[in-house]
N, C-alpha and C positions, 0 to 999 in steps of 0.2 A: 806224481799221483801213483798211489799203490794199486796193485791189481784189484784189491777189494773195492777201492773207491771207483776204479774204472768199471768194474762189474756193476756196481750200484748205478753209476751214471748211464750205462748202457740199458739197464733194466728200466730206469725212469724214462729214457727216450722211447723204449719199446712200448711201455704202458701208454705214453702220450700218443704215439702213433696208432695204437690199437683203439684208443678213444676216438681219435679222428676218423679212423676207418668205420667205426660204428655209426658216427654221425653222417659220414658220406653215404654209407649203405642205406641209412634211413631216408636221406634226401633222394637217393636214386630210386627207392622203393615207393615214393609218393606218386599218386595218380597224376596224370597229365591233365592240365586245365582244358576244358572243352573249347574255350575261346581260342581260335586259331592263332591270333597274334601272341597271346600269352604262351601258347603251346610252343611256338617257334623259339621263344626266349627260354622256356624250360628245356627244350631239346638241346639248345646251345649250352646251357648250364650243365646239363647231364653229361655232355661231351667233356667239359672241363673237369667235372667231378670224377668221371671215369679215368681220366689221365691222372688226377690226384690220387685216386685209389691205387692205380698201378704203381705209381712212385712210392706210395706208403708201403705197399707190399714188398717192393724191392728193398726199401730201407729196413724193414723188419727182417727180411732174409739176411741182409748184410749184418744186422745186429746179432742175429742168431749165430752167424758164422764167426763174428768177433767173440761172442761168449764162448763158443767152442774152442777158439784159439786160446782164450784165457785158460780154459780147462786143460788144454794140451801143453800149456806154457810156451806157446809160440807167438802169443800176442805181442804186438809192438815190433815185429819183424816183417819186412816186406815178403809177401808170398811169392813174388817173382824173383827177386835178387837176394833175398834173405838178409839184407842189411837192415839195421834199425830204422824204423820210421821216426821222423822228426817229432819231438815232443809237441812242438807248436801245432803240427798237423794233426796229431792224435787228440789234442785238446779241442781243436776246431771240428774235427770229423772223427770221433772216436771209433767208428766201425770201419774205417778205411783199411783195406788189405794191402795197399800199395804205398811205397814211399813217393815223394814228389817226382823224382826222376822217372820211375816206372809208370806213374800216372800220366805223365806227359807222353810217354811212348804209347800208351793205350788209347790216346785220343786220336 
């Protein structure tokens, strides 16, 4: 995959995440139901949505970092060991900053 194709892929992923964030924010902004049983369910759902929002924001930040690496022409190299990141890994997780070996060390 060329850098231009990867950039387009990353931008599409970012746009999709931003749409999801907007939907999550709208759901979180909804008023709670006055019925206490329904309210409990809504609070539990809000906790899940809050976690989903956090994860989406982290992914967007990772995508922005990957786009910056593309601009600096360092994309595709592990930020830790500087070895090339496996193509299969980049295709599956295009915004990853780490090769498989370094990702295992980070866990």
